[in-house]
N, C-alpha and C positions, 0 to 999 in steps of 0.2 A: 531734811540735810544730813541728818545723823548719821544715818547710813552710809551717804556718799563720803563723809567724813572719813569714817572707818574705813573705806574701801580705798580712798585717797592716802591715808596713813600707811596700809598696806602694802600699795604700789609705791611710797617713798622708802620703805623698808627694805623691798626687794631690788628696788633701783640702786640702793646705797649697798646692798648685801649686809644689811646692819638692823638685827630685829627689835634695836632700842632707839632707833633713829625717829624723832619728832621733828614736826614742822618749825622752822625759825618763825619769827614773828614776821608776820606779811606773806608769807609764803601761801599758807592756805586762802588766806584772804584775796591774794590775786587769782589763784584758781576760782574759787567761788564766785567771784566777780564777772571772769571769763565765762563760767557754765550757766550761772543763774541771771544775769544782767546783760551778757552779751555786751558787755562794755569795750570801750576803748581806753586801753591803759597804758601809761608809760611806768615802768619800774625802774626805779633808781636805788641799786643797792651795790655794797661794795664788791670788788673781785672777790671770787671764791664763796659767795653768799647762797649760790644755788639757784640761781635764775633758769638754767637751762631744765632742772626739775620742775618748775612751774609749767613750762609749755609742753614739756613731753606728758606730765601726769594729765595735764589738761587734755593734750591730745587723745589719751588713751581712754579718759573719762567721757568725753565728746564722741570719740567712735564707738564706744559702746552704745551709746544713745542714738546711733546710727547717720552722726554727723559725716561731713565729707572730710577730705584729707586735710592735713595743716600745710601750709606754705611757708617754711622757714626761710628767709633771705638773711645772709650772714657773709661778712669777709673773711670768715675764719674756717673754711671747711677743711682745711690741711690740720686743723688743732683742734677738731672736734670729734676725735676717733673715741676718745674717752667716754663722751656724752654719749653718742649714738651706741656704744656698748651698754651703758645704763638703760637706754630707753629700750634696746632688744630684751633685757632682763625684764621687762614689766609688757612684754609682748607687742612693742610697738615698732613696726617695720618702718626702717627708715632708708631711703634711697637718696642719691644725690647725683644730678648731672653738671659734669664740668670738664673740662677740656681734657683731663687726664684719662676719662672713662668714655670715649666717643663710640668705643666697640660696645658699650652696654645701653646705649641711649634707644635703641628700636625694643630692646627687651622690657626696660624701664617704661618706656611709653604704653607698651601695652599693659603692663601690670597696672600702671595708673589708670587708664581707660577702663580696667577691669576691677577697680577699686580695691586692688590687692597691696598698696602702699599706703600707710598711715600718714607719714610725713616726707614731704620732699625737700631738700635743702639745697638752695641754689645761691651762688655768689649775686650780688646787684650787677656785676657787669655780664650775668647771664642775660639780663633782661635786654639788652642792646643786642643779641643775635636773633635777627628775622628768623630764622629756621625753627629756633627755640620757641618764639612768641607764637609763632603760626601753627606750629606741629603739636607742640607740647601745653604751653600755657593756655592758649585760646580753648581749646578741648576740656580742659578742667576747670575753666575759670568760674563756671557756675556749680561747680562740685566742692570748693573750698568751704572747709569748716572752721578752721582758725587762720588767721593771717599772723604771723611772727616776724617782728624786724629785730634784729639781733645789733646790738652795737648801734644803737640808733641814734647817738650823738653825731654819727656819720652823716645824717639826713641835713643837719644844719653846717650851711656854710660859715656860722660864725665858731663852729667848733675845730679843734685843733687836727682832727682827723677826718676831716670833710672829702667826702668821696663822691664826684658830680654823678656817679650811675645811681647814686642813691635817690635822686631827683624822680627817676622812673617809678619808684616804689609809690610817691605820693600819686601819678596819674593812675595807676593801678587800683590805688584804695578808693578813688574818687569813682572807679566802676562798679566797686561791690556793693552788694545790698547793703544797707545799713545795720542789718540785725547780724551781720557777721562779725564775731569777737575779734578784736585787733590787741595784740601784745607788743609793746615796744620795751627793749631793755637796754639798759647801759648802766655803767659803774661811774661814769665821768660825764657828768652834765651839770654846768653852774645854771643860773636862773636864765642867763641870756641865750644858752642854748636850749633850754627847757621852753622859754618864751617862743622861740622859732619853731620847735618841734610841734609846740601846740597850735600856732599859725597854721602849720603845713598839713598836722593830719586832725585838725578840726577841733572847734570851741569845746567839744563834748568830751575831750581827752581828759581821763581820770590821770591823777597824779598820785604813786605810791613812792614815798622816798624814805630810804633808811638811814641810818647814822653810819658814816663813812669810816669811823675811827675803828683801827685794829688791834685788838687790845694786846696781844701777843708781839706786834713789832715794837721793836727799839730803834729810834732814828738819832743819827749821828753825822754829822759834815765835817768835812778836812779839806784844807786847802794846800795843796802841794802844787807849786807852779809848774813844775817840769813833770816830764812822762817818767823820766828816769826815776825821781821821788816817788811817784805812784806805784812805779814797778817795783822798787826795791820794799814798799810798804807791803804791798800784795804778797810778794813772796815770802814775808815772814808772816803776816796775818793767816792767809788761807791754810798754814799748818796749825794754826791754832784754833781756828773755828771748827766745831764738829758738824757733820753733815755734809749737805750739798746745795749748791746755789747757782746763782746767774751773776755775770759780770756783765753790764752794757756799755758798751762802745759808741759812739757817734758815728764813726766810719766802717768800712769794711775791711779797710786795709790796717786800722788800729785793732780789730778785732782778731786778725789773722796773726799780727805781730806780737801782740800781747799773749796769745795763745802759745807761740812759739817761745817766749821767754818763760811763761810758767811751768811748762814741760822741761826744759832746761834746769828749772828749779824744784824738781821732783814732784809737781801738782800733776794730777791727772785731769787735764784741761783739754776740751775740743772748741773751735771756732764754729760758727752758727751765723748765717747771713743769708740773704734775698739770692745770691747768686750761685748758692747752691741748689743741685737738683731737688726736687721735692723729696725723693725717694730717700737721698741722704739726710736731708732734715727731719725726716720721720725718725730714723734710725737714731739720730743724735737725740731727739726728743725722749725715745724709748730708753735710751741708755740713760737719760738723767733720770727718767721717773722711776728707773730700776735700782738706782744710785750705783751704777757702774763706772760713772766717772764724778770727779770732784766739782767741776765747775764748766758750764757753758760759758764762753765768752761770744756774747751775743749782740747783734744790730737790734733795732726795732723789730727784725723780721720774726722775733721770738717776743711778740706782745701779747695782745689782747687774745684770750681764750687759752692759752697754755696753763694747764692747772696742775699742780703737784703739791699737794696737801702740805707735805713736811719739807719744803725747802728750807732752810734754814737762814739763807742769807739772799739779797741783794744788793749788789754793790756796783755803784755808777763810777766809771772810769773816767766820764766826762759830764757835766752838766747838762740835763736835757732842756729843751727850748722854753718848756710849759710846766706850770704844775699838775696840768691835767696828763701830761706825759708821764711825769716822775710818779705821780700817783698809781696810774696803770700798770707801772712797770715794777715799783717796789711792791706794791699790792701781791705781786706773786708769792712773796714769802709769808710765813707765818700763819698761814690757813688754819693747819691741823697739829701746831705745835704750840709749846708754852712759851718760848721765847725764840725769836728770830730777829737778825739784824737787817737794816735799810742802812747803808752807809754811801751816802754820796759826796764823790771825789771833786775837785775843782781844780782848772790848770788854766793857765795862760792862753792856750789855745782855743777853749771853747766858744767864745763870743765870736771869732772868726767863721769857726764852722757853722754855729747857728745862724750867723748873720748870712751865710750862704745859703741856708735852709729857706730863710724867711723870704729873701729876694728872688728866689725860684719856685716860691709856693704858688703863686697866682699871676697869670700872664701878664705882664704890663697892657695897657690901653693900645700901645704901639705895635704890640706882635699882632692882636687882633686886627688892627686897622691893615697890616702888612698883608695878613692872610686874606682879609676879604677883598683888599684891592687886587692880589694876584689872582683870585678866584673870579672876580667880576671881569677881568681881562681876560682869562682863559676861553679860547673859542670852544673848548669840548672838555672843559673839567681838568683837574690836575690830582695826580696820586701825590702821596706825601713824598715819594721820592722827589717828583717832578718839583713839588713845593721847596724842598732843599734846593733844587737848583736855581730857583727863582729868588728864594729868601734866605739871608744870612740869620736863620734861626736853626737851633738844634732839632732834632726828631722830636725830642720828649716836647719841647715848646710848642712845636707845629701840634702834635697831637692833643695837648692840653687846650689850645686854644680851639680847635675843630671840635673837642668833645665838648665843652662849654657851650659852644656856639650851637652845637645840635641838640643840646637839651633845652635851649631857649624855646618859648613858646609865643607866637612863632618862631619857627628857627630859619636864621639868615642863609644856612648852609644844608646841604643835604647829601647824601652819600648814595650813590650807583655802582655798585660793582666795587671795583678798587679807586674810583675816583670821586673827588668831592666837587660839588658844582655850589655856585652863589644861587640864591632863591630872591626874588624881588622883594625883600624887607628891608624896610629902611631901619638896619639895626643901631641903636645908640646904648654902647655900654655903660654900665651903671659905676662909673669913674669914682664918684663919693663912696660908693660901697666898698670898693677894692681899696681905697685909700683908709678907709674907717678899718678895715679887716688887717692891713700892715700894720697900722697904728696899734691894734689890738695884739698883734703879735710881738711888737716891741714891748708892749706893758707887761705881756706875759714873761718875757725874758727878763724884765727889769723886776718883776716878781720874784723869778727863782734867783736872782743875784741877791734879792732881798731875804729870800728864804737862806741862802747860804751862812749870812750873817746874822740871822735871827737869834735872839736871847729868852724868847719865849717858848713854848711847848711847839715843837716841830710837828707833832701829829696835829694840835689843834690848828697851827697855821695851814695845813694842806686842808683840813676839813672846812675851815672859814673860809680859803681860796675857793673851793667849790660851792659854797654856799650852802652847807651843811647846816640846817638849822639846828644842830645839837652839838656843837665844838666843846670838847672838854678837855682839859689838861689831861696828859696820859701817865704823866706820874713816873715815866721809864725812859723818857729819851734824855739825850746829853744835856738837853737846856733844862728840862726838868730837874734832873739829878745834879747840874751845876759840874759834872764833870765827866771826863770820855768814858764811853761805854768799852772802847777798843783803844789800846795805847798807839797813839800817833807815832811813836819812836820808829826809826829804821838804821839799818847798818852802812854807814858811809862806804864801806868795801862794796857792799851790794850795789849802791848808787852807780858806783865807777864800773860795777860788772854789767849794769844795765845800759850805760852810755857805750859801753865795748861793745854789747849786744845790738844796740841801735845802729852803731857804726860798721856792724858787719851784717846788717840786715839790708843788704842790696836788694833791689826788685828787677826781675825779669822782663826785657821788654819784649813783647811777642811781635814776631814779623807779620807783617800784612800780606794776606794772599791774593788779594783781587783788587783792581784798580776801582776807584769811583768812576761811575759812566759818565762820559763825556768830560771828565774834570781835567784831563791833562794831554789835550790834544796836540798841542805843540810839541810835545815829546813823541807822540803817538802811542801811549800807553793806554791799553783798551784790554777790557775783559779779565783774565785771571794774571796774576803776574806769572810771568815765565820763571820755572826754578832757577834757571842761570843767571836772573834777574833780580832775584828776591834778597832782603838783606836777610842776616842770620838772627838767632835770639841774642838780643843785646842785654845790657846791664846798668840799671841805674843806681848810683852811689846811697841816694837817700830820697825820702819822701820831702817835698817841699816845706821847709820851716819846719822840721820835726827836731827832737830833742837830740839826735843823731847828729848828724852833718848836715843837715836841712836848714838850721838857722845860719850857720857859718856860710852857706851857699847864697842865702837871701843876702846876708850883709855885703856878701862880695860882689852881688850882681848891682844892688841898688844904693849900697853906701860907699865902698872902697873902690869900686870898678876895677877890682883886681882879686884873684881866687887865692887865697891863702895856700902856702906852701904844704899845710897840713890836709889840704884836699888834695892834692897831687900825690901826697903820701898814701892818704887813704884810696885813693882811686887805683894807685899802682898795686896795692896789696889786694884789692878787690880782683882784679885783673888776675892776679897771682892765683887767687882762690879759685877763680873760675875758670881759668884754664882754656879760653876756646880753642877749638880744633879745626881747621890748622891753625898754629899759634901764628898771631899777625906779625908780619916782618916790616910795617911802616905804620903811621899815623898821619892820619888827615883831620880836618874840622870842618865844621857848617860855617860858611863865611858870612859876614853882616857887613853892610854899608854903614848903618847908625853907630854901631860900637864896633869897628872893625879891628881892634886888638886884644878884646876881652877872652874871647874863648880861644883865638890862636895862640895867644900867650900862655894860657893854661893850657893847651895841647903841645906847644914846643916844651913846657917843662916836664909834662907827663912823658913823652917820647924819650927825653934826656933821661928820666928817672927809669925807663923801662930799657934804656939803651937800644932804641930804635931810632930811624930818622925821621924826621918830619916834612911831609911835603905838602906846600900849599895848592892842591890839587883842584879844589872845589873855588870856582870864581862865581860871585854872585852879581849879576848882569843888569838888573834893575831892580829897584826898590819895589816892595810891596807891602801891605798892609801886616802888621804885627799877627803872627799866626794865633796869638792868645784873645785875638778879637773874632776870629771866624767859629763859629758856633756849630757847623754840622759838617759831616766827612766831605761831603761834595764840595763845600765851601774852602773846608781846610785844604783839601787835595789841589782845587783849580786855584787857590791863591798862590799856590807854587809853581804854576806852568808858565815855562820859559824866564824863570827866575834864575836859575843856575846853570852854568855850563862847566865843564871840565877842560882844565890845562892838561891835554895828554902827554904833554912833556915833563909832568910832574906823576906821572901814573907809574906805578909798580905793579907787577904782573902777580905778587904776594898778597896773602890776605891781608887786610888793613883794620886798624880802628878808626872808626868815623865818630868823633867827640863832638858833643853841643853839651850846652849847659842845663837847660829843661826841657824835658821832653812832656808833651801832653797827648795830643792825638797819634803821634808817630809817623805822620804823613811826610814830614822833611826827612827824616832818616829814611822813609822808605823811597821817596823820589829821588835823593841824592845816591842813594845804594844802587838804585836801577842805572842812574847816569854813571856812576864809577864802573860797574859790571860791564855796561856796554862800551866803554871807553878800553878796556882790557884789563880791570883790577881783578884781582883774587877775590874771594868770598869778603863782605864786608859785615863787621861786627859793630853795631852802635854802641855807644857810650855816653853816658849822661851824668851829671851831677847830681840832678833831681827830677823826678818824678812828681807832676802835678797831683798832690794827695787827694784833693777832693775830686777827681777824676778816676782815682783809681779804687 
């Protein structure tokens, strides 16, 4: 083994481009376990420890012995570019098959069959693709020399990042010969998750667990109730911290808005989230890696797998929902620097956002029953579009139910082409388990609330919560030192600037271009929305409940039943900034039967402020269910069919401001705008007081 160890050591130095590099405790032992004993090994090591080096070096040594290819399943293909570059330095040829390189599939398939590729990287979702399974996976299945499962905590539905497609991995493992070595890696698996992984991967699974403490990372928690206070503090502190880092937010809207604020304050910041194209995200990652920007303001889209060893800070704008998520994210900092900061900010909106995520994580039993009942009654199956027409469930909720059901064994549903069918399986959901999972999420949330207030070592708290067998006081965090690492002072004038910024951060309401199929037949609205019936791009004054105008909107709607004059002034100023063209010559509003005066009163005062006439052109002719209870595009549109009429005597041929209080799906604006245009109105510009923040 001595010669093999020396060869492995040389490969490590080549991969890292460092002639002095040596193996960390556990790295060589893991490689040896895979080479010599052909073991199934679960390796739990902190972020940045070097787990990818283990499977790349093991692949090289196994291939040199004549072994088959390594199959690596990972949810992080877009974030593995650096690791693949390290593999190439040691002569390991890596290839990936994903939705973005379909033009290369045929060539990669030929290279795989010719044994010209050393490691194939795929996402777990790729295993659901029948074409991939039949034409690529099946032909190479008897040639696999090493099977690697990256981010293995995703296997466990007890883990916070459970991904249903990981269940397919277990089925593949069951078909592999027992002498094929298997490596599963993760940085965040507590005992509950470890036991579940062991149950799924087999009792022979060996566990290699290292200490999770990161010695260079200094932790501090700060409670700033309002976003404006956090924004003021960040504007000050980011000028004082050296190096570059990440600020995590819980929502896309906050990532974009906070980025705009930091840029105004002279900080080189960029927003990063899952709604950006892959190419854009990669460029942003590279800019941060090359220290071309000070900070990425990111959602969890920049999570597992991103590796920048010299990050000097990770700051959380809001509190994550679990210790697992927090450790994953804060662990991005301080990998190769002597000192880095991990600062957790906490605000009063955190619980509301986290509760939203918890409530939407697992499909309730009622959703499952509705989907199964609909498929049972379908004569020729249903597509997901048809299921939306049958059920008041969002597309995401429907897809979540179908995916989980399709992964059951035996499965009560099957997919043929674009349609789903019920099978003759008497499916009984495990309601007790779902209930327990939700209870665990609540406990995790409570644990993070406890962490915020902890007076003991913050690093030891995290390690203990993750069942690290070696939690030790770090001696460096704010709790250990008994004082703040970074001053929590901020400038009151800067807070006022932040409030003003938030109050000027109006949101664009994008016009819809296509009618929801068969949803508005009473009006005869079908197919593409004709340009002459479309709403124009509109504006929302705020995000619902935010620190700018949002709280005042919330109070006006649910406490005062009256929108404050400040909101009239703020909306008028927004319209002046916006300058819609052609400028509206009159104002109307969305009418209501349950609260007939709330919005019309506001719209009338807004019209007065703008010096425009207000006309009650929109009439609600029958009561419908609240739009907020409609969960998909079809139901949202269909819920409006035949609900509104237009008083043609109140129509003005000029452009019009169409006013409402809250906008979510935008279907109310879309339908009424078309009715107004058809009745002879000029262009329709939607105006809302607030945009639903969790849907943005």
